[in-house]
C-alpha positions as CSV (number, residue, x, y, z in Angstrom):
1,M,-123.3,162.1,-183.6
2,E,-123.4,161.1,-187.3
3,N,-120.7,161.4,-189.9
4,R,-117.8,162.2,-187.7
5,P,-114.6,162.3,-189.7
6,V,-112.1,159.5,-189.1
7,G,-108.9,158.6,-190.8
8,E,-108.9,156.1,-193.7
9,I,-108.1,152.5,-193.1
10,V,-104.5,151.6,-193.8
11,Q,-105.0,148.4,-195.8
12,G,-102.7,145.4,-195.0
13,W,-100.7,147.4,-192.5
14,Q,-97.7,145.6,-191.0
15,A,-94.9,147.2,-189.0
16,P,-91.7,147.3,-191.0
17,P,-88.4,146.0,-189.8
18,R,-85.8,148.1,-188.0
19,P,-82.6,148.8,-189.9
20,E,-79.8,146.4,-189.1
21,A,-76.7,145.1,-190.9
22,L,-77.4,147.4,-193.9
23,R,-75.1,147.9,-196.8
24,L,-76.5,150.4,-199.3
25,E,-74.6,151.0,-202.6
26,G,-75.3,153.1,-205.6
27,H,-73.2,154.4,-208.5
28,H,-71.7,157.2,-206.4
29,A,-72.1,156.3,-202.8
30,L,-71.6,153.3,-200.5
31,L,-73.1,153.2,-197.0
32,E,-72.2,150.6,-194.3
33,P,-72.6,150.3,-190.6
34,M,-70.3,152.8,-188.9
35,H,-67.3,151.2,-187.1
36,A,-64.7,153.2,-185.2
37,D,-61.7,151.1,-186.1
38,T,-62.6,151.2,-189.8
39,H,-64.0,154.7,-190.3
40,A,-63.1,157.1,-187.5
41,A,-59.6,158.1,-188.5
42,L,-60.5,158.4,-192.2
43,I,-63.6,160.6,-191.6
44,Y,-61.8,162.7,-188.9
45,D,-59.0,163.5,-191.4
46,E,-61.7,165.0,-193.7
47,M,-63.2,167.1,-190.9
48,Q,-60.4,168.1,-188.6
49,G,-60.1,171.8,-187.9
50,L,-63.6,172.5,-189.2
51,E,-65.5,173.3,-186.0
52,W,-68.4,174.9,-187.9
53,I,-69.5,171.4,-189.1
54,W,-70.6,170.7,-185.5
55,D,-72.5,174.0,-184.8
56,Y,-76.0,172.4,-185.0
57,M,-75.0,168.8,-184.1
58,P,-75.6,167.3,-180.7
59,N,-72.0,166.1,-180.6
60,G,-68.6,167.7,-181.3
61,P,-66.5,169.6,-182.0
62,F,-63.7,167.1,-181.6
63,G,-60.3,168.3,-180.7
64,S,-58.4,165.2,-181.7
65,A,-58.8,161.9,-183.7
66,A,-58.8,160.1,-180.4
67,Q,-61.9,162.1,-179.2
68,Y,-63.7,161.4,-182.5
69,H,-62.8,157.7,-182.3
70,R,-64.1,157.5,-178.7
71,W,-67.4,159.1,-179.8
72,M,-67.7,156.7,-182.8
73,R,-66.9,153.7,-180.6
74,E,-69.7,154.6,-178.2
75,A,-72.2,155.2,-181.1
76,E,-71.4,152.2,-183.3
77,G,-73.7,149.3,-182.9
78,G,-76.5,151.3,-181.6
79,T,-80.0,150.6,-182.8
80,D,-81.5,154.1,-182.4
81,P,-79.8,156.1,-183.7
82,Y,-78.5,153.6,-186.2
83,F,-75.4,155.1,-187.8
84,L,-74.0,154.6,-191.3
85,A,-70.6,155.7,-192.7
86,I,-70.6,157.2,-196.2
87,R,-68.0,156.6,-198.9
88,D,-67.7,158.8,-202.0
89,K,-66.8,156.1,-204.5
90,A,-65.4,158.5,-207.1
91,Q,-63.0,160.2,-204.7
92,G,-62.3,156.9,-202.8
93,L,-63.0,158.7,-199.5
94,W,-64.9,157.8,-196.3
95,A,-66.2,161.3,-195.8
96,G,-69.3,161.5,-193.6
97,V,-71.9,159.8,-191.5
98,A,-75.7,159.8,-191.2
99,S,-78.2,157.9,-189.1
100,Y,-81.7,156.6,-188.9
101,L,-83.3,157.7,-185.6
102,R,-86.5,157.9,-183.7
103,I,-87.3,154.7,-185.4
104,T,-91.0,153.8,-184.7
105,P,-91.9,150.7,-186.8
106,E,-95.3,150.3,-185.1
107,Q,-96.3,153.7,-186.6
108,G,-94.3,153.3,-189.8
109,V,-92.2,156.4,-189.0
110,I,-88.4,156.8,-189.3
111,E,-86.2,159.9,-189.3
112,V,-82.9,160.7,-190.9
113,G,-80.5,162.8,-189.0
114,N,-77.0,163.2,-187.4
115,I,-75.9,164.1,-190.9
116,A,-72.2,165.2,-190.8
117,F,-70.6,165.6,-194.2
118,S,-67.1,166.7,-194.7
119,P,-66.5,169.5,-197.3
120,A,-65.2,166.8,-199.7
121,L,-68.6,165.1,-199.6
122,Q,-70.8,168.2,-199.5
123,K,-72.6,169.2,-202.7
124,T,-71.5,166.0,-204.6
125,R,-73.6,163.4,-206.4
126,A,-72.4,160.9,-203.7
127,A,-74.0,163.1,-201.0
128,T,-77.3,163.2,-202.7
129,E,-77.3,159.6,-203.6
130,A,-76.5,158.6,-200.0
131,M,-79.7,160.4,-198.9
132,V,-81.6,158.7,-201.7
133,L,-80.4,155.3,-200.8
134,M,-81.5,155.8,-197.2
135,M,-84.9,157.0,-198.3
136,D,-85.3,154.1,-200.7
137,W,-84.4,151.5,-198.0
138,A,-87.0,153.0,-195.6
139,F,-89.9,153.1,-198.1
140,S,-89.0,149.7,-199.6
141,A,-89.0,148.3,-196.0
142,G,-92.6,149.6,-195.5
143,Y,-92.2,152.9,-193.6
144,R,-95.0,155.4,-194.4
145,R,-93.4,158.6,-193.2
146,Y,-89.7,159.7,-193.5
147,E,-88.8,162.7,-191.4
148,W,-86.0,165.4,-191.4
149,K,-85.7,167.7,-188.4
150,C,-83.1,170.4,-187.8
151,N,-82.4,173.5,-185.8
152,A,-84.6,176.2,-187.3
153,L,-81.5,178.5,-187.5
154,N,-79.7,176.0,-189.7
155,M,-80.7,177.4,-193.1
156,P,-78.4,175.1,-195.1
157,S,-80.1,172.0,-193.6
158,R,-83.5,173.5,-194.3
159,R,-82.6,174.2,-197.9
160,A,-81.2,170.7,-198.3
161,A,-84.4,169.1,-196.9
162,Q,-86.5,170.9,-199.5
163,R,-84.1,170.2,-202.3
164,L,-84.4,166.5,-201.4
165,G,-88.2,166.7,-201.7
166,F,-89.2,167.0,-198.0
167,S,-92.2,169.1,-197.3
168,Y,-91.9,171.8,-194.6
169,E,-94.4,171.2,-191.7
170,G,-93.6,173.9,-189.3
171,I,-91.5,174.8,-186.3
172,F,-91.6,173.3,-182.8
173,R,-90.6,176.2,-180.6
174,Q,-88.3,175.6,-177.6
175,H,-88.2,172.0,-178.6
176,M,-84.8,171.2,-177.2
177,V,-81.8,172.4,-175.2
178,V,-78.7,171.5,-177.2
179,K,-75.2,172.3,-175.8
180,G,-76.9,174.6,-173.4
181,R,-78.7,176.6,-176.1
182,N,-82.3,176.8,-177.1
183,R,-83.3,174.9,-180.2
184,D,-86.4,175.6,-182.1
185,T,-86.9,172.7,-184.5
186,A,-88.0,172.9,-188.1
187,W,-89.9,169.7,-189.2
188,F,-90.0,168.2,-192.7
189,A,-91.3,164.9,-194.0
190,I,-91.9,162.7,-197.1
191,T,-94.7,160.2,-197.2
192,D,-94.9,156.9,-199.0
193,R,-97.5,158.3,-201.4
194,E,-94.9,160.9,-202.5
195,W,-92.0,158.5,-202.8
196,P,-92.6,157.0,-206.2
197,A,-92.7,160.4,-207.9
198,L,-89.7,161.6,-205.9
199,K,-87.8,158.4,-206.8
200,E,-88.3,159.2,-210.5
201,A,-87.1,162.7,-209.9
202,F,-83.9,161.4,-208.3
203,A,-83.3,159.0,-211.1
204,V,-83.6,161.9,-213.6
205,W,-81.2,164.0,-211.6
206,L,-78.6,161.3,-211.0
207,S,-78.6,160.1,-214.6
208,P,-75.3,160.7,-216.4
209,S,-77.2,162.5,-219.1
210,N,-78.1,165.2,-216.6
211,F,-74.5,166.4,-216.3
212,D,-72.3,167.9,-219.0
213,A,-68.6,167.1,-219.6
214,E,-67.6,169.5,-216.7
215,G,-70.0,167.8,-214.3
216,R,-72.5,170.7,-214.3
217,Q,-76.1,169.7,-213.8
218,R,-78.6,170.4,-216.5
219,E,-81.8,169.9,-214.4
220,R,-81.6,171.2,-210.8
221,L,-82.8,168.7,-208.3
222,G,-84.7,171.3,-206.3
223,D,-86.8,172.1,-209.4
224,L,-87.6,168.4,-210.0
225,T,-88.6,167.7,-206.4
226,R,-90.5,170.9,-206.1
227,L,-92.9,169.6,-208.8
228,V,-93.6,166.6,-206.6
229,R,-94.2,168.7,-203.5
230,V,-96.5,171.1,-205.3
231,A,-98.5,168.2,-206.8
232,S,-99.0,166.8,-203.3
233,D,-99.8,170.2,-201.7
234,P,-100.6,173.0,-204.1
235,A,-100.2,175.5,-201.2
236,L,-96.5,175.0,-201.2
């Protein structure tokens, strides 16, 4: 058979490194490897009594600081998922965690997940910058595809993914059983071809000039990133 379609050659392809010993810092957020003795009590203080935070998570809720410390002690130092604790520099708070997971260097694919932000961190510039710093490390390291997956019922997570520039790729039905319940999984991704334009969009949004004296945004991040997604796929 002649002229069978095949994928393009990936020029100069080399598998990127796995994340290890990372310290990612921006103007608003600092991320470092999660460590129970350093971070557990501080982050738990910001989340205690808020069981809804864990509705779509594989872990939690945690009834005590000791339970959360035990979970963090078991998770710290893992290579996949690889957890980072997140500090909001303006507030001086350790207020959330996130991880890289399903790390597949040989295919150039890495996922962000296990995102648990306290209310103090949610909807802040630090929260957005934390996600940007994780993306930037992945693409700078040489990953080609950066994934976000969530329970299809988790509409705040789905909105967050698209606000951050991830393109929706569909739903895997009956993908998992989590805490005894069915989970259909919504898939989103960013590719390395989209990253340069998205990085510029994030720089525009995070610029001090994008916020007025009361901290209100002038340009909405979702509007900026949607321009990139539409350019890469006009059907969106």
